[in-house]
Steps between C-alpha positions, in 0.01 A plus 500: 500500500728773373471870575344657192656838583868409485478142366711370787429170671374551855629339818242490781646472852257377769598560864277383789527714814414457867655752742808561285538876550878474540548300180258643242708797386815286501354224280345757267830686459691176444258370236479838329878520477508159326216585263643837397866395472504129411164438331463828313343336194190416708224709651371414846225518758529426872195380694495495880218312675467592866331254736363771730831590663480653848801724432528770231587262217211606279571870550854440376366312197261787423785752523710296256207466258453878498861542386503203261183443294618145422455398863159375619389421852203301624398459863250240613234554767642201689803273490404260219835321505806516281379253235167671438661843497742382230211354303331840511823667386521261204151605393614862485819451301553607139849358447631259241668336797410511871749476787404437861748591772482556875582831660769378741808449275532130587479453124747725312327740256812478280382156391235679290763545231557123475125437509444723199790342308344157541159638397663637186636149433145366498441384857148584618564446872829594667532446873768546765622176657640526850835323485601634840360746750559628849330278756187616679235341721310348209779393261471131589120506476520653152760241399270214609188656345654542155598133496169371631293691245743397224453135603120490521398758238358398164666815358871548439568754774863617523685474832634799693314752285343792684295796382763682295430432131416632156199383300414568138169674430343178371577330835341785696191487277462128575530564874236772484267263312522250787376772741570291810368669815773338710793463259834331559674706234839331473329162453241639261769655280699177472187291436410697186774334299699781339876503439685563829853592599645522853784733597686403816589770746601540861209653681590787726388625839198727511577857598318722750166351608447145619314251281120527516470134403464300824463129566121508449546669161750234395271217614200653322703545182632144520151353544373712212784384277451133582121500459521694173761276338450150636212253536680325787293684768181395320618138485585506870160645587327236286699221665419638843134513402502132404 
């Protein structure tokens, strides 16, 4: 979906936000520097989706959007969760490619350059693969989850792949068609069947605020992923019923 004004391809950047007031301007400046100095042949739009932050995150987003007309901000009336907020962002993109990235710098924005190169080579899904990362409270749980869902899923879900990825417009259109009210986006993207490429990177340590994703969020996300991409729970329930 090219920009008819300057005929440039458009990169849409989707950034979910929840109490990230210390990081928003930093991630915006970092991404803008890459877009304007390393990806100059592309146009861009940046979409922030705010899950009703209790700090001044949305005010910061509004200030940025007043200075940069290519920045959009949406705030929900309640915390609808990261996955649904990303789904909403996808619906409001215009790009030929769509990138989702968190606001905390655990995933390096500089990888955008490699993402776009692989898209230019014909890959429709390019995702960051965590080859190594600093340990935190949930590292082992994530490690186990990725391998369990890989083992029991009917879909070919890649291991150690988080939320940092690029998708071609046709992939995003397919996701929007599904219109899942409780999506597990990383599984949904891989289940569609387009050409994928993984780029390994060492995931960093988040800066400033602490993670808003607690143990209950991880468990909810894990259950959602398993029930959306495996019939094993249904088989177990049926066996228990008998």
